[in-house]
C-alpha positions as CSV (number, residue, x, y, z in Angstrom):
1,M,-41.0,12.2,2.2
2,A,-38.9,9.1,2.9
3,F,-38.7,7.2,6.2
4,L,-35.2,5.7,6.7
5,A,-34.7,3.1,9.4
6,C,-32.0,0.6,10.3
7,G,-31.8,-2.0,13.1
8,P,-28.6,-2.6,15.0
9,S,-26.0,-4.7,13.3
10,R,-22.8,-6.4,14.4
11,S,-21.6,-6.9,10.8
12,G,-20.1,-3.4,10.8
13,A,-18.1,-3.7,14.0
14,L,-14.8,-4.1,12.1
15,P,-12.8,-0.9,11.7
16,F,-13.1,-0.7,7.9
17,A,-16.4,-2.5,7.3
18,P,-18.6,-1.0,4.6
19,V,-21.5,1.2,5.6
20,R,-24.8,-0.8,5.6
21,A,-27.1,1.4,7.6
22,N,-29.9,2.9,5.4
23,P,-29.9,6.3,7.1
24,T,-26.2,6.7,6.5
25,L,-26.3,5.4,3.0
26,F,-29.0,8.0,2.2
27,Q,-26.9,10.8,3.8
28,L,-23.9,9.7,1.8
29,E,-25.9,9.7,-1.5
30,A,-27.3,13.2,-0.6
31,I,-23.8,14.5,-0.1
32,R,-22.6,13.0,-3.4
33,R,-25.6,14.5,-5.3
34,A,-25.2,18.0,-3.8
35,H,-24.9,20.8,-6.4
36,Q,-24.3,23.9,-4.3
37,T,-24.5,23.7,-0.5
38,I,-24.5,21.2,2.4
39,F,-25.4,22.2,5.9
40,I,-24.9,19.7,8.7
41,Q,-25.6,20.0,12.4
42,T,-24.7,17.0,14.5
43,P,-23.1,16.2,17.9
44,N,-20.9,13.5,16.4
45,L,-19.0,13.5,13.1
46,N,-16.3,10.9,12.8
47,S,-17.6,8.5,10.1
48,R,-14.8,7.9,7.6
49,A,-17.3,7.4,4.8
50,I,-19.0,10.7,5.6
51,I,-15.7,12.6,5.9
52,K,-14.6,11.1,2.5
53,A,-17.9,12.1,0.9
54,L,-17.6,15.7,2.3
55,K,-14.0,16.0,0.9
56,C,-15.3,14.9,-2.6
57,A,-18.1,17.5,-2.3
58,L,-15.6,20.2,-1.3
59,L,-13.4,19.4,-4.3
60,N,-16.5,19.7,-6.5
61,Y,-16.9,23.3,-5.3
62,I,-19.8,22.5,-2.9
63,E,-20.0,24.9,0.1
64,V,-20.0,22.8,3.2
65,T,-21.1,24.2,6.6
66,I,-20.8,22.0,9.7
67,C,-22.3,23.1,13.0
68,I,-21.0,21.0,15.9
69,P,-20.6,21.3,19.7
70,K,-17.2,21.1,21.2
71,N,-16.2,18.1,23.3
72,M,-19.6,16.3,23.3
73,M,-19.8,12.5,23.7
74,V,-16.0,12.2,23.7
75,L,-15.7,8.8,25.3
76,E,-18.5,7.3,23.2
77,S,-16.8,8.6,20.1
78,L,-13.4,7.1,21.0
79,V,-14.9,3.7,21.9
80,T,-17.2,3.4,18.8
81,G,-15.3,5.4,16.2
82,W,-11.6,5.5,17.4
83,S,-11.7,9.3,16.9
84,T,-13.5,12.3,18.4
85,T,-15.6,14.7,16.5
86,N,-13.2,17.5,17.3
87,C,-10.3,15.5,16.0
88,S,-12.1,14.5,12.8
89,V,-13.3,18.0,12.1
90,T,-9.8,19.5,12.9
91,L,-8.3,17.1,10.4
92,L,-10.9,18.0,7.8
93,Q,-10.2,21.7,8.4
94,R,-6.4,21.1,7.9
95,W,-7.2,19.2,4.7
96,A,-9.4,22.0,3.4
97,R,-6.8,24.7,4.2
98,R,-4.3,23.0,1.9
99,R,-6.9,23.3,-0.9
100,P,-7.8,26.9,-1.6
101,E,-10.6,25.9,-4.0
102,T,-12.6,24.4,-1.2
103,N,-15.3,26.2,0.9
104,L,-15.5,24.6,4.4
105,N,-17.2,26.6,7.2
106,V,-17.2,25.2,10.7
107,Q,-19.5,26.7,13.3
108,W,-19.0,25.7,16.9
109,F,-22.4,25.4,18.5
110,K,-23.4,27.8,21.2
111,S,-26.9,28.2,22.6
112,D,-28.6,31.5,22.8
113,E,-28.9,32.0,26.5
114,R,-32.0,34.3,25.9
115,Q,-34.0,31.2,24.9
116,P,-36.2,29.6,27.6
117,F,-35.1,26.0,26.8
118,V,-31.3,26.3,27.1
119,V,-30.0,23.3,29.0
120,D,-26.2,23.6,28.5
121,G,-24.8,26.5,26.5
122,D,-22.3,24.4,24.4
123,K,-24.2,21.1,23.9
124,S,-26.6,20.3,21.1
125,H,-28.1,17.0,20.2
126,I,-29.7,18.3,17.0
127,K,-29.1,16.0,14.0
128,F,-30.0,17.3,10.6
129,M,-28.6,18.0,7.1
130,V,-29.9,20.4,4.5
131,V,-28.6,19.8,0.9
132,D,-29.0,22.5,-1.8
133,G,-31.6,24.3,0.3
134,E,-34.3,21.7,-0.5
135,L,-33.5,18.3,0.9
136,V,-33.8,18.0,4.7
137,I,-32.6,14.8,6.5
138,V,-33.5,14.8,10.2
139,G,-33.6,12.1,12.8
140,S,-31.6,10.1,15.3
141,S,-28.6,9.4,13.1
142,N,-25.3,11.1,14.0
143,L,-22.6,11.2,11.3
144,D,-20.4,8.9,13.3
145,R,-19.2,5.4,13.0
146,A,-21.7,3.9,15.5
147,S,-24.7,5.3,13.5
148,A,-23.2,4.1,10.2
149,H,-22.4,0.6,11.3
150,T,-23.8,-0.8,14.6
151,S,-26.7,1.2,16.1
152,G,-30.3,1.3,15.1
153,Q,-31.2,4.8,13.7
154,V,-34.2,6.5,12.2
155,N,-34.2,9.5,9.8
156,V,-36.8,11.2,7.7
157,A,-35.9,12.8,4.4
158,I,-38.1,15.7,3.2
159,L,-37.7,17.3,-0.3
160,N,-39.2,20.7,0.2
161,S,-37.4,24.0,-0.2
162,K,-39.9,25.9,2.0
163,F,-39.5,23.4,4.8
164,A,-35.7,23.5,4.4
165,H,-35.7,27.3,4.7
166,Q,-38.1,27.2,7.7
167,I,-36.0,24.6,9.7
168,M,-32.8,26.5,9.0
169,I,-34.3,29.7,10.3
170,A,-35.9,28.0,13.3
171,V,-32.6,26.3,14.4
172,M,-30.4,29.3,13.7
173,L,-32.6,31.7,15.6
174,R,-32.2,29.6,18.8
175,Q,-28.4,29.4,18.8
176,R,-25.3,31.5,18.6
177,T,-22.4,30.1,16.7
178,Q,-18.8,31.1,16.1
179,L,-18.3,30.8,12.3
180,Q,-14.8,29.9,11.2
181,R,-14.3,30.5,7.5
182,R,-12.0,28.2,5.4
183,G,-11.6,25.8,8.3
184,S,-9.4,27.9,10.5
185,P,-9.0,26.6,14.1
């Protein structure tokens, strides 16, 4: 288990500043080292570095599944990242459609209304990544520009295939998603 923390920084406030946040650097390295699969669930995904790493993974025949809510934290995304999650994922889907060798799956988050803890049926603040069914990264870090550059975030990385399997089952049992194969809108 690894504890990954980073305090807020103003050094990454420029549009194309390099990523310096330890949680995001670890996420990037996990994506780069993936061999088979990457599963991501996050409310925000507009980090250029993360999108670029996911494209490289897709070109290396890694199956990438992204589970995101529609239209969550739109204003915050525009202010801190100059793009919304919906826009960033739509562009990634278009990119993947032009490359038949890629395997991108997008799931639009939907709560299971039968669960006792449903707050809003199309909102999710869960942030975790599972790589190759054995590495789990979970915490406060979105995959957005703010988390990568300017805000303090904390993640925990756990290398344990049994835990990875358990967390995937626990999360998926409590939501309904609309799977879109090959990045179709």
